[in-house]
N, CA, C and O atoms as a GROMACS GRO file, in nm:
protein
  452
    1MET      N    1   0.406   4.282  -3.929
    1MET     CA    2   0.346   4.366  -3.828
    1MET      C    3   0.335   4.507  -3.885
    1MET      O    4   0.432   4.562  -3.938
    2THR      N    5   0.218   4.565  -3.875
    2THR     CA    6   0.197   4.699  -3.928
    2THR      C    7   0.264   4.803  -3.840
    2THR      O    8   0.305   4.776  -3.727
    3TRP      N    9   0.274   4.923  -3.896
    3TRP     CA   10   0.339   5.031  -3.824
    3TRP      C   11   0.264   5.065  -3.694
    3TRP      O   12   0.327   5.088  -3.591
    4LYS      N   13   0.131   5.068  -3.700
    4LYS     CA   14   0.050   5.098  -3.581
    4LYS      C   15   0.063   4.988  -3.476
    4LYS      O   16   0.073   5.016  -3.357
    5ALA      N   17   0.062   4.864  -3.521
    5ALA     CA   18   0.077   4.753  -3.427
    5ALA      C   19   0.214   4.757  -3.362
    5ALA      O   20   0.229   4.726  -3.244
    6ARG      N   21   0.315   4.794  -3.440
    6ARG     CA   22   0.451   4.804  -3.386
    6ARG      C   23   0.459   4.914  -3.280
    6ARG      O   24   0.525   4.895  -3.177
    7GLN      N   25   0.394   5.028  -3.304
    7GLN     CA   26   0.393   5.135  -3.205
    7GLN      C   27   0.322   5.092  -3.077
    7GLN      O   28   0.369   5.122  -2.967
    8ALA      N   29   0.211   5.021  -3.090
    8ALA     CA   30   0.139   4.973  -2.972
    8ALA      C   31   0.225   4.875  -2.893
    8ALA      O   32   0.227   4.879  -2.770
    9TRP      N   33   0.295   4.788  -2.963
    9TRP     CA   34   0.384   4.692  -2.897
    9TRP      C   35   0.497   4.764  -2.826
    9TRP      O   36   0.530   4.730  -2.713
   10ASP      N   37   0.557   4.863  -2.889
   10ASP     CA   38   0.664   4.941  -2.827
   10ASP      C   39   0.614   5.015  -2.703
   10ASP      O   40   0.686   5.024  -2.604
   11ALA      N   41   0.492   5.067  -2.708
   11ALA     CA   42   0.435   5.137  -2.594
   11ALA      C   43   0.415   5.042  -2.476
   11ALA      O   44   0.442   5.079  -2.362
   12ARG      N   45   0.368   4.920  -2.504
   12ARG     CA   46   0.352   4.822  -2.395
   12ARG      C   47   0.486   4.784  -2.335
   12ARG      O   48   0.497   4.772  -2.213
   13LYS      N   49   0.588   4.764  -2.418
   13LYS     CA   50   0.720   4.730  -2.367
   13LYS      C   51   0.774   4.844  -2.282
   13LYS      O   52   0.833   4.820  -2.177
   14ALA      N   53   0.754   4.967  -2.325
   14ALA     CA   54   0.802   5.083  -2.250
   14ALA      C   55   0.730   5.092  -2.116
   14ALA      O   56   0.792   5.126  -2.015
   15TRP      N   57   0.601   5.061  -2.113
   15TRP     CA   58   0.525   5.065  -1.989
   15TRP      C   59   0.581   4.966  -1.887
   15TRP      O   60   0.596   4.999  -1.770
   16TRP      N   61   0.613   4.844  -1.932
   16TRP     CA   62   0.670   4.745  -1.842
   16TRP      C   63   0.807   4.787  -1.792
   16TRP      O   64   0.839   4.766  -1.676
   17LEU      N   65   0.887   4.847  -1.878
   17LEU     CA   66   1.018   4.895  -1.837
   17LEU      C   67   1.004   5.003  -1.731
   17LEU      O   68   1.074   5.003  -1.630
   18GLU      N   69   0.912   5.096  -1.754
   18GLU     CA   70   0.888   5.204  -1.659
   18GLU      C   71   0.843   5.147  -1.524
   18GLU      O   72   0.895   5.187  -1.419
   19THR      N   73   0.750   5.055  -1.526
   19THR     CA   74   0.696   4.998  -1.403
   19THR      C   75   0.801   4.918  -1.328
   19THR      O   76   0.816   4.934  -1.206
   20ALA      N   77   0.874   4.834  -1.398
   20ALA     CA   78   0.977   4.752  -1.334
   20ALA      C   79   1.087   4.838  -1.273
   20ALA      O   80   1.135   4.810  -1.164
   21THR      N   81   1.125   4.942  -1.342
   21THR     CA   82   1.228   5.032  -1.291
   21THR      C   83   1.180   5.105  -1.167
   21THR      O   84   1.253   5.116  -1.068
   22ALA      N   85   1.059   5.155  -1.171
   22ALA     CA   86   1.003   5.226  -1.056
   22ALA      C   87   0.994   5.135  -0.934
   22ALA      O   88   1.029   5.175  -0.823
   23VAL      N   89   0.947   5.013  -0.954
   23VAL     CA   90   0.937   4.918  -0.844
   23VAL      C   91   1.075   4.887  -0.786
   23VAL      O   92   1.093   4.883  -0.665
   24ALA      N   93   1.172   4.866  -0.873
   24ALA     CA   94   1.308   4.834  -0.825
   24ALA      C   95   1.366   4.948  -0.743
   24ALA      O   96   1.426   4.925  -0.637
   25VAL      N   97   1.350   5.071  -0.789
   25VAL     CA   98   1.404   5.186  -0.715
   25VAL      C   99   1.333   5.199  -0.581
   25VAL      O  100   1.398   5.223  -0.479
   26VAL      N  101   1.202   5.185  -0.579
   26VAL     CA  102   1.127   5.196  -0.454
   26VAL      C  103   1.169   5.088  -0.355
   26VAL      O  104   1.186   5.117  -0.237
   27VAL      N  105   1.185   4.966  -0.401
   27VAL     CA  106   1.227   4.856  -0.314
   27VAL      C  107   1.365   4.883  -0.256
   27VAL      O  108   1.387   4.864  -0.136
   28VAL      N  109   1.459   4.926  -0.338
   28VAL     CA  110   1.594   4.955  -0.289
   28VAL      C  111   1.590   5.065  -0.183
   28VAL      O  112   1.654   5.052  -0.079
   29VAL      N  113   1.515   5.170  -0.208
   29VAL     CA  114   1.507   5.279  -0.111
   29VAL      C  115   1.444   5.232   0.019
   29VAL      O  116   1.495   5.262   0.127
   30ILE      N  117   1.334   5.159   0.011
   30ILE     CA  118   1.267   5.111   0.133
   30ILE      C  119   1.358   5.020   0.213
   30ILE      O  120   1.369   5.034   0.335
   31VAL      N  121   1.425   4.926   0.146
   31VAL     CA  122   1.513   4.833   0.215
   31VAL      C  123   1.629   4.908   0.280
   31VAL      O  124   1.668   4.876   0.393
   32CYS      N  125   1.685   5.006   0.210
   32CYS     CA  126   1.800   5.077   0.265
   32CYS      C  127   1.762   5.174   0.377
   32CYS      O  128   1.836   5.187   0.474
   33VAL      N  129   1.650   5.240   0.365
   33VAL     CA  130   1.612   5.338   0.466
   33VAL      C  131   1.558   5.271   0.592
   33VAL      O  132   1.583   5.318   0.703
   34THR      N  133   1.485   5.161   0.577
   34THR     CA  134   1.426   5.096   0.694
   34THR      C  135   1.517   4.989   0.755
   34THR      O  136   1.486   4.937   0.862
   35ASN      N  137   1.626   4.956   0.690
   35ASN     CA  138   1.721   4.855   0.739
   35ASN      C  139   1.655   4.721   0.767
   35ASN      O  140   1.684   4.657   0.868
   36VAL      N  141   1.566   4.676   0.678
   36VAL     CA  142   1.499   4.548   0.696
   36VAL      C  143   1.587   4.430   0.655
   36VAL      O  144   1.551   4.314   0.677
   37TRP      N  145   1.700   4.458   0.597
   37TRP     CA  146   1.794   4.353   0.557
   37TRP      C  147   1.922   4.375   0.635
   37TRP      O  148   1.949   4.487   0.678
   38THR      N  149   2.002   4.272   0.655
   38THR     CA  150   2.122   4.286   0.737
   38THR      C  151   2.228   4.375   0.673
   38THR      O  152   2.305   4.438   0.745
   39ALA      N  153   2.234   4.381   0.542
   39ALA     CA  154   2.332   4.464   0.472
   39ALA      C  155   2.264   4.545   0.363
   39ALA      O  156   2.288   4.522   0.245
   40PRO      N  157   2.177   4.640   0.401
   40PRO     CA  158   2.096   4.708   0.300
   40PRO      C  159   2.177   4.794   0.203
   40PRO      O  160   2.136   4.810   0.088
   41LEU      N  161   2.288   4.849   0.247
   41LEU     CA  162   2.364   4.938   0.159
   41LEU      C  163   2.428   4.864   0.042
   41LEU      O  164   2.472   4.927  -0.054
   42LEU      N  165   2.434   4.733   0.050
   42LEU     CA  166   2.487   4.657  -0.063
   42LEU      C  167   2.395   4.665  -0.185
   42LEU      O  168   2.437   4.634  -0.296
   43LEU      N  169   2.270   4.706  -0.165
   43LEU     CA  170   2.176   4.720  -0.276
   43LEU      C  171   2.189   4.853  -0.347
   43LEU      O  172   2.142   4.866  -0.461
   44THR      N  173   2.249   4.952  -0.285
   44THR     CA  174   2.251   5.086  -0.344
   44THR      C  175   2.317   5.094  -0.482
   44THR      O  176   2.270   5.173  -0.564
   45PRO      N  177   2.420   5.017  -0.512
   45PRO     CA  178   2.476   5.026  -0.649
   45PRO      C  179   2.376   4.989  -0.758
   45PRO      O  180   2.395   5.025  -0.874
   46LEU      N  181   2.269   4.918  -0.723
   46LEU     CA  182   2.166   4.886  -0.822
   46LEU      C  183   2.096   5.010  -0.876
   46LEU      O  184   2.032   5.005  -0.981
   47LEU      N  185   2.107   5.122  -0.806
   47LEU     CA  186   2.045   5.246  -0.852
   47LEU      C  187   2.112   5.302  -0.977
   47LEU      O  188   2.056   5.390  -1.042
   48ALA      N  189   2.230   5.254  -1.012
   48ALA     CA  190   2.297   5.299  -1.134
   48ALA      C  191   2.244   5.226  -1.258
   48ALA      O  192   2.273   5.267  -1.370
   49VAL      N  193   2.168   5.120  -1.237
   49VAL     CA  194   2.117   5.042  -1.350
   49VAL      C  195   2.006   5.113  -1.427
   49VAL      O  196   2.011   5.114  -1.550
   50PRO      N  197   1.906   5.173  -1.362
   50PRO     CA  198   1.798   5.237  -1.440
   50PRO      C  199   1.846   5.343  -1.540
   50PRO      O  200   1.799   5.341  -1.654
   51PRO      N  201   1.936   5.435  -1.503
   51PRO     CA  202   1.979   5.530  -1.606
   51PRO      C  203   2.057   5.464  -1.719
   51PRO      O  204   2.052   5.510  -1.833
   52ALA      N  205   2.128   5.358  -1.688
   52ALA     CA  206   2.201   5.287  -1.793
   52ALA      C  207   2.106   5.222  -1.892
   52ALA      O  208   2.126   5.231  -2.013
   53LEU      N  209   2.002   5.157  -1.841
   53LEU     CA  210   1.905   5.091  -1.929
   53LEU      C  211   1.814   5.189  -2.000
   53LEU      O  212   1.761   5.159  -2.107
   54ALA      N  213   1.794   5.306  -1.942
   54ALA     CA  214   1.703   5.404  -2.001
   54ALA      C  215   1.752   5.454  -2.137
   54ALA      O  216   1.671   5.494  -2.221
   55GLY      N  217   1.880   5.452  -2.157
   55GLY     CA  218   1.934   5.499  -2.284
   55GLY      C  219   1.920   5.401  -2.398
   55GLY      O  220   1.936   5.438  -2.515
   56VAL      N  221   1.892   5.275  -2.366
   56VAL     CA  222   1.880   5.174  -2.469
   56VAL      C  223   1.754   5.199  -2.550
   56VAL      O  224   1.642   5.185  -2.499
   57GLY      N  225   1.771   5.235  -2.673
   57GLY     CA  226   1.658   5.259  -2.762
   57GLY      C  227   1.583   5.388  -2.737
   57GLY      O  228   1.478   5.410  -2.797
   58ALA      N  229   1.635   5.474  -2.650
   58ALA     CA  230   1.565   5.600  -2.621
   58ALA      C  231   1.571   5.691  -2.743
   58ALA      O  232   1.673   5.699  -2.812
   59ARG      N  233   1.462   5.760  -2.767
   59ARG     CA  234   1.456   5.850  -2.881
   59ARG      C  235   1.482   5.995  -2.841
   59ARG      O  236   1.500   6.081  -2.927
   60SER      N  237   1.483   6.022  -2.711
   60SER     CA  238   1.512   6.157  -2.664
   60SER      C  239   1.595   6.151  -2.537
   60SER      O  240   1.603   6.048  -2.471
   61LEU      N  241   1.657   6.262  -2.506
   61LEU     CA  242   1.740   6.269  -2.385
   61LEU      C  243   1.656   6.267  -2.258
   61LEU      O  244   1.709   6.243  -2.150
   62LEU      N  245   1.528   6.293  -2.270
   62LEU     CA  246   1.443   6.301  -2.152
   62LEU      C  247   1.443   6.172  -2.070
   62LEU      O  248   1.451   6.177  -1.948
   63ARG      N  249   1.435   6.058  -2.136
   63ARG     CA  250   1.426   5.931  -2.063
   63ARG      C  251   1.551   5.903  -1.979
   63ARG      O  252   1.537   5.880  -1.859
   64PRO      N  253   1.673   5.904  -2.035
   64PRO     CA  254   1.788   5.876  -1.948
   64PRO      C  255   1.808   5.982  -1.841
   64PRO      O  256   1.851   5.950  -1.730
   65LEU      N  257   1.778   6.108  -1.872
   65LEU     CA  258   1.793   6.213  -1.771
   65LEU      C  259   1.690   6.199  -1.660
   65LEU      O  260   1.722   6.223  -1.543
   66ALA      N  261   1.568   6.161  -1.694
   66ALA     CA  262   1.464   6.142  -1.592
   66ALA      C  263   1.497   6.023  -1.502
   66ALA      O  264   1.486   6.032  -1.379
   67TYR      N  265   1.537   5.913  -1.563
   67TYR     CA  266   1.574   5.797  -1.483
   67TYR      C  267   1.694   5.830  -1.394
   67TYR      O  268   1.698   5.790  -1.278
   68GLY      N  269   1.790   5.902  -1.449
   68GLY     CA  270   1.906   5.942  -1.370
   68GLY      C  271   1.869   6.032  -1.254
   68GLY      O  272   1.923   6.018  -1.145
   69ALA      N  273   1.776   6.124  -1.278
   69ALA     CA  274   1.734   6.216  -1.171
   69ALA      C  275   1.665   6.140  -1.058
   69ALA      O  276   1.692   6.165  -0.940
   70VAL      N  277   1.576   6.048  -1.093
   70VAL     CA  278   1.507   5.969  -0.990
   70VAL      C  279   1.605   5.883  -0.913
   70VAL      O  280   1.598   5.875  -0.790
   71SER      N  281   1.697   5.818  -0.983
   71SER     CA  282   1.797   5.735  -0.916
   71SER      C  283   1.889   5.819  -0.828
   71SER      O  284   1.929   5.776  -0.720
   72LEU      N  285   1.923   5.938  -0.875
   72LEU     CA  286   2.010   6.026  -0.797
   72LEU      C  287   1.941   6.072  -0.669
   72LEU      O  288   2.003   6.074  -0.562
   73VAL      N  289   1.815   6.108  -0.678
   73VAL     CA  290   1.741   6.147  -0.557
   73VAL      C  291   1.735   6.030  -0.459
   73VAL      O  292   1.755   6.048  -0.339
   74ALA      N  293   1.709   5.911  -0.509
   74ALA     CA  294   1.704   5.793  -0.423
   74ALA      C  295   1.840   5.768  -0.358
   74ALA      O  296   1.847   5.737  -0.239
   75ALA      N  297   1.948   5.781  -0.435
   75ALA     CA  298   2.082   5.760  -0.380
   75ALA      C  299   2.116   5.864  -0.274
   75ALA      O  300   2.180   5.833  -0.174
   76ILE      N  301   2.073   5.987  -0.295
   76ILE     CA  302   2.100   6.093  -0.197
   76ILE      C  303   2.021   6.067  -0.068
   76ILE      O  304   2.074   6.085   0.042
   77VAL      N  305   1.895   6.027  -0.082
   77VAL     CA  306   1.815   5.994   0.037
   77VAL      C  307   1.881   5.882   0.116
   77VAL      O  308   1.889   5.889   0.239
   78ILE      N  309   1.927   5.780   0.046
   78ILE     CA  310   1.994   5.669   0.115
   78ILE      C  311   2.123   5.715   0.180
   78ILE      O  312   2.153   5.675   0.293
   79ALA      N  313   2.200   5.799   0.112
   79ALA     CA  314   2.326   5.848   0.169
   79ALA      C  315   2.299   5.932   0.294
   79ALA      O  316   2.375   5.924   0.391
   80LEU      N  317   2.194   6.010   0.293
   80LEU     CA  318   2.163   6.094   0.409
   80LEU      C  319   2.110   6.014   0.528
   80LEU      O  320   2.126   6.054   0.643
   81THR      N  321   2.047   5.902   0.500
   81THR     CA  322   1.990   5.821   0.609
   81THR      C  323   2.081   5.705   0.650
   81THR      O  324   2.049   5.635   0.746
   82ALA      N  325   2.191   5.683   0.582
   82ALA     CA  326   2.281   5.573   0.615
   82ALA      C  327   2.345   5.598   0.751
   82ALA      O  328   2.388   5.710   0.782
   83SER      N  329   2.351   5.494   0.828
   83SER     CA  330   2.412   5.507   0.960
   83SER      C  331   2.539   5.424   0.968
   83SER      O  332   2.559   5.332   0.889
   84GLY      N  333   2.622   5.458   1.062
   84GLY     CA  334   2.744   5.381   1.081
   84GLY      C  335   2.860   5.432   0.997
   84GLY      O  336   2.861   5.546   0.951
   85ASP      N  337   2.956   5.344   0.979
   85ASP     CA  338   3.080   5.379   0.910
   85ASP      C  339   3.077   5.345   0.761
   85ASP      O  340   3.182   5.342   0.698
   86THR      N  341   2.963   5.321   0.707
   86THR     CA  342   2.954   5.273   0.569
   86THR      C  343   2.904   5.380   0.472
   86THR      O  344   2.820   5.352   0.387
   87HIS      N  345   2.955   5.501   0.484
   87HIS     CA  346   2.911   5.607   0.394
   87HIS      C  347   2.982   5.604   0.259
   87HIS      O  348   2.945   5.679   0.168
   88GLU      N  349   3.082   5.518   0.243
   88GLU     CA  350   3.153   5.511   0.116
   88GLU      C  351   3.066   5.452   0.006
   88GLU      O  352   3.072   5.498  -0.108
   89VAL      N  353   2.987   5.350   0.037
   89VAL     CA  354   2.903   5.285  -0.064
   89VAL      C  355   2.796   5.380  -0.118
   89VAL      O  356   2.780   5.388  -0.240
   90PRO      N  357   2.721   5.451  -0.032
   90PRO     CA  358   2.622   5.546  -0.088
   90PRO      C  359   2.686   5.659  -0.167
   90PRO      O  360   2.629   5.703  -0.267
   91VAL      N  361   2.801   5.707  -0.125
   91VAL     CA  362   2.869   5.813  -0.200
   91VAL      C  363   2.917   5.759  -0.335
   91VAL      O  364   2.904   5.827  -0.437
   92ALA      N  365   2.971   5.639  -0.336
   92ALA     CA  366   3.013   5.578  -0.462
   92ALA      C  367   2.893   5.554  -0.553
   92ALA      O  368   2.904   5.563  -0.675
   93THR      N  369   2.778   5.523  -0.494
   93THR     CA  370   2.656   5.504  -0.573
   93THR      C  371   2.613   5.634  -0.638
   93THR      O  372   2.571   5.634  -0.754
   94ILE      N  373   2.623   5.744  -0.566
   94ILE     CA  374   2.589   5.875  -0.623
   94ILE      C  375   2.677   5.903  -0.744
   94ILE      O  376   2.629   5.947  -0.848
   95VAL      N  377   2.806   5.878  -0.730
   95VAL     CA  378   2.899   5.900  -0.841
   95VAL      C  379   2.864   5.807  -0.958
   95VAL      O  380   2.863   5.850  -1.073
   96ALA      N  381   2.835   5.681  -0.929
   96ALA     CA  382   2.800   5.585  -1.035
   96ALA      C  383   2.673   5.626  -1.108
   96ALA      O  384   2.665   5.612  -1.230
   97VAL      N  385   2.574   5.674  -1.035
   97VAL     CA  386   2.448   5.718  -1.098
   97VAL      C  387   2.474   5.836  -1.191
   97VAL      O  388   2.423   5.840  -1.303
   98VAL      N  389   2.553   5.932  -1.144
   98VAL     CA  390   2.584   6.050  -1.226
   98VAL      C  391   2.660   6.008  -1.352
   98VAL      O  392   2.628   6.055  -1.462
   99VAL      N  393   2.759   5.922  -1.337
   99VAL     CA  394   2.839   5.878  -1.452
   99VAL      C  395   2.754   5.799  -1.551
   99VAL      O  396   2.762   5.822  -1.672
  100MET      N  397   2.671   5.706  -1.502
  100MET     CA  398   2.587   5.626  -1.592
  100MET      C  399   2.483   5.711  -1.662
  100MET      O  400   2.449   5.687  -1.778
  101THR      N  401   2.430   5.811  -1.592
  101THR     CA  402   2.334   5.901  -1.655
  101THR      C  403   2.401   5.980  -1.767
  101THR      O  404   2.344   5.996  -1.874
  102ALA      N  405   2.521   6.029  -1.741
  102ALA     CA  406   2.595   6.106  -1.844
  102ALA      C  407   2.626   6.018  -1.964
  102ALA      O  408   2.609   6.061  -2.078
  103ILE      N  409   2.671   5.896  -1.941
  103ILE     CA  410   2.704   5.805  -2.051
  103ILE      C  411   2.578   5.769  -2.130
  103ILE      O  412   2.580   5.769  -2.253
  104SER      N  413   2.470   5.740  -2.061
  104SER     CA  414   2.344   5.705  -2.128
  104SER      C  415   2.290   5.821  -2.209
  104SER      O  416   2.245   5.803  -2.322
  105ALA      N  417   2.294   5.941  -2.152
  105ALA     CA  418   2.246   6.060  -2.223
  105ALA      C  419   2.334   6.090  -2.345
  105ALA      O  420   2.284   6.126  -2.451
  106ALA      N  421   2.466   6.075  -2.330
  106ALA     CA  422   2.557   6.098  -2.441
  106ALA      C  423   2.533   5.996  -2.553
  106ALA      O  424   2.532   6.032  -2.671
  107ALA      N  425   2.514   5.871  -2.516
  107ALA     CA  426   2.488   5.769  -2.617
  107ALA      C  427   2.358   5.797  -2.691
  107ALA      O  428   2.348   5.778  -2.812
  108THR      N  429   2.258   5.842  -2.617
  108THR     CA  430   2.130   5.878  -2.681
  108THR      C  431   2.147   5.996  -2.776
  108THR      O  432   2.092   5.996  -2.887
  109ALA      N  433   2.222   6.096  -2.733
  109ALA     CA  434   2.244   6.213  -2.816
  109ALA      C  435   2.322   6.178  -2.943
  109ALA      O  436   2.290   6.227  -3.051
  110PHE      N  437   2.424   6.094  -2.929
  110PHE     CA  438   2.505   6.058  -3.045
  110PHE      C  439   2.433   5.964  -3.141
  110PHE      O  440   2.467   5.956  -3.258
  111SER      N  441   2.333   5.893  -3.090
  111SER     CA  442   2.260   5.801  -3.178
  111SER      C  443   2.142   5.871  -3.248
  111SER      O  444   2.066   5.808  -3.320
  112GLY      N  445   2.130   5.998  -3.224
  112GLY     CA  446   2.025   6.073  -3.293
  112GLY      C  447   1.903   6.100  -3.210
  112GLY      O  448   1.801   6.142  -3.263
  113GLY      N  449   1.911   6.077  -3.077
  113GLY     CA  450   1.795   6.097  -2.990
  113GLY      C  451   1.772   6.240  -2.953
  113GLY      O  452   1.677   6.271  -2.881
   0.00000   0.00000   0.00000
C-alpha cells in the first residue's frame, strides 16, 4: 500500500470513528434527557468511552481533548436535567469523563502526539 493510499485509508477510518462517536453521544443524551427508556441514567457512563478511544492513535492532543469536551458537555446537560434521587450516576459520569480525558491526553502527549 502506498503512502498516499495509506493516508486515504486512515482518513476514512477516522471519519467513521468521528461519526460513530457523535451518533453514540447524541443517542445517549436524547435517551437520558427525554426519558424514553425506563432507566436512562444507566447509559451515562458510556460518555466516558469517546475520550478514552480518541487517544488511540491520536497524533495531537486536540482529538482527545475535543472528544472529552463534547462528552463533558453532554454529561453536564444530563446531570442538570436528571430528575429524582439518582444524581450520583451523572456526577460520577462527569468525574469519569474528566479522568478518561486526562488519561487519554496524557497518553497522547507521552507517545509523541
